[in-house]
C-alpha positions in Angstrom: -125.0 10.4 223.9 -123.7 6.9 223.4 -125.1 5.0 220.4 -126.2 2.2 222.8 -128.4 4.5 224.9 -132.0 5.1 223.6 -132.8 8.7 222.7 -136.3 8.4 224.3 -136.2 7.8 228.1 -140.0 7.5 228.4 -143.2 8.2 226.5 -146.6 8.8 227.9 -150.1 9.3 226.2 -152.6 11.9 227.5 -154.8 14.6 226.5 -153.3 18.1 226.6 -154.8 21.5 226.5 -154.0 23.2 223.2 -152.9 26.3 225.0 -150.2 24.4 227.0 -148.2 23.5 223.9 -145.8 25.6 221.9 -144.3 25.0 218.5 -140.5 24.2 218.1 -138.7 27.4 217.1 -136.5 25.5 214.7 -139.1 23.6 212.8 -138.1 24.3 209.0 -141.3 22.5 207.7 -144.1 24.6 206.2 -147.6 23.0 206.2 -151.0 24.0 204.9 -153.1 24.8 208.0 -156.2 25.4 206.1 -156.2 22.0 204.3 -155.6 20.4 207.8 -158.4 22.4 209.4 -160.8 21.3 206.6 -159.6 17.7 207.4 -160.3 18.1 211.2 -163.7 19.5 210.4 -164.5 16.6 208.1 -162.9 13.6 209.9 -162.2 14.9 213.5 -158.8 15.1 215.0 -157.0 11.7 214.7 -153.5 10.7 215.8 -151.2 12.2 218.3 -148.9 15.3 218.5 -145.3 14.4 219.7 -144.3 16.7 222.6 -141.1 17.2 224.4 -141.9 16.7 228.1 -139.4 19.3 229.6 -140.5 22.1 227.5 -144.1 21.1 226.3 -142.7 21.8 222.9 -144.2 20.2 219.8 -141.7 17.9 218.0 -144.0 16.6 215.4 -147.7 17.6 214.5 -147.3 21.4 214.8 -149.5 22.1 211.8 -152.2 19.7 213.2 -152.0 21.6 216.4 -152.5 24.9 214.5 -155.4 23.3 212.7 -156.8 22.3 216.1 -156.5 25.8 217.3 -158.1 27.2 214.2 -161.1 24.8 214.8 -161.4 25.8 218.4 -160.5 22.5 219.9 -159.6 22.8 223.6 -157.4 19.6 223.9 -155.6 17.3 221.6 -154.1 13.9 222.1 -150.4 14.0 222.6 -147.5 11.6 223.2 -145.2 13.1 225.7 -141.6 12.2 225.2 -138.9 12.5 227.8 -135.9 13.5 225.5 -133.2 16.1 225.6 -133.0 18.9 223.2 -130.6 17.3 220.7 -132.9 14.2 220.6 -136.0 16.2 220.1 -134.5 18.1 217.1 -133.4 14.8 215.6 -136.8 13.3 215.9 -138.3 16.5 214.4 -136.0 16.3 211.4 -136.6 12.5 211.0 -140.3 12.9 211.2 -140.3 15.7 208.5 -138.0 13.8 206.2 -139.4 10.4 206.4 -142.9 11.8 205.5 -141.4 13.1 202.3 -139.7 9.8 201.2 -141.5 7.5 198.9 -144.2 8.1 196.5 -147.5 7.0 195.1 -148.9 4.3 192.8 -150.7 6.9 190.7 -153.1 4.5 189.2 -154.0 3.0 192.6 -154.3 6.6 194.0 -156.6 7.8 191.2 -158.9 4.7 191.6 -159.1 5.3 195.3 -159.9 9.0 194.9 -162.6 8.2 192.3 -164.2 5.6 194.8 -165.2 8.5 197.1 -168.4 10.5 196.8 -166.3 13.7 197.3 -162.8 14.6 198.2 -163.7 16.8 201.2 -161.3 16.4 204.1 -158.7 14.2 202.0 -156.4 17.0 201.1 -157.0 16.2 197.5 -159.0 18.4 195.0 -160.7 17.5 191.7 -158.0 19.5 190.0 -155.4 17.2 191.7 -157.3 14.2 190.3 -157.4 15.8 186.8 -153.7 16.4 187.1 -153.2 12.8 188.1 -155.1 11.5 185.2 -153.0 13.5 182.8 -149.8 12.3 184.4 -151.0 8.7 184.0 -151.9 9.3 180.4 -148.5 10.8 179.7 -146.6 8.0 181.5 -148.7 5.5 179.4 -147.8 7.5 176.1 -144.1 7.3 176.9 -144.2 3.7 177.9 -146.2 2.7 174.8 -143.8 4.6 172.4 -143.7 3.5 168.7 -140.4 1.7 169.1 -142.3 -1.0 170.9 -144.8 -1.6 168.0 -144.9 -5.0 166.3 -143.1 -4.5 163.0 -144.2 -6.2 159.7 -142.8 -9.7 159.7 -142.1 -9.7 163.3 -139.7 -7.9 165.6 -139.9 -4.3 166.7 -140.6 -1.2 164.6 -137.2 0.2 165.5 -135.7 -2.8 164.0 -137.7 -3.0 160.8 -136.9 0.3 159.0 -133.9 1.3 157.0 -131.7 4.4 157.2 -133.7 5.8 154.2 -136.9 5.9 156.2 -137.1 9.2 158.0 -140.7 8.9 159.4 -143.5 6.5 159.5 -146.5 7.1 157.3 -149.9 7.8 159.0 -152.1 4.8 159.1 -154.0 4.4 155.7 -151.7 6.9 154.0 -149.4 4.3 152.3 -149.7 4.0 148.5 -151.0 0.6 147.3 -147.7 -0.5 145.9 -145.9 0.4 149.3 -146.0 -1.9 152.2 -147.0 0.2 155.3 -144.6 0.3 158.2 -147.4 0.8 160.8 -151.2 0.4 160.6 -153.2 2.1 163.5 -156.7 1.5 164.9 -158.6 4.3 166.8 -160.7 3.1 169.6 -163.3 5.4 171.4 -163.7 4.7 175.1 -166.6 5.6 177.2 -164.5 7.1 180.1 -161.1 8.1 181.1 -161.0 5.0 183.3 -161.8 2.7 180.5 -159.1 4.5 178.4 -156.3 3.9 181.0 -157.5 0.3 181.4 -157.3 -0.2 177.6 -153.8 1.4 177.4 -152.5 -0.8 180.1 -154.0 -4.0 178.6 -152.4 -3.1 175.2 -149.1 -2.5 176.9 -149.3 -5.8 178.4 -149.7 -7.4 175.1 -146.8 -5.6 173.6 -148.7 -3.2 171.4 -147.9 0.5 170.9 -150.7 2.8 171.9 -151.1 6.4 173.2 -153.9 8.3 174.8 -155.9 11.0 172.7 -157.9 13.6 174.5 
């Protein structure tokens, strides 16, 4: 096919009986049909399934189609594409791959999940949220490592010590005649969200801090 020619000749939207569709035999993507079925139960079926016109073969949306079958839906919305086999396979691969590229703003995602009364139908679980909170705390602990702490007399802690100093004393443990390298303050927070907010605030001010569970 020439690079100047569009891969898709035409595309038409219509409702299609679930029984009229078939999965693409070369689709390498594995999805969680149970999670999708729960989403359909909670939210309804949204979006469209991409279908190759000549074969009524699913190009994108196979696992949503399987979820629709599992929930007993008779029809699903479909976008019927007039494409040849090579273009259909290319679109299938692109749809799978582009969905994987990118990432999340963990802090924004956690706040969004916490804003819901429950996580039913989202594909996320309470354990996912707990794991996300742990990841955020770990990232903050790394970002706020001791070498960013303000050192006595200014500068950074990693610039203030000498080669003879093998480790930093715990806050309050220094002898009276020895000037402490680092003094610490323990702050008790009312919630995990407040803890994360305080860590971010301290980081923005250039302080060293880490999360304690």
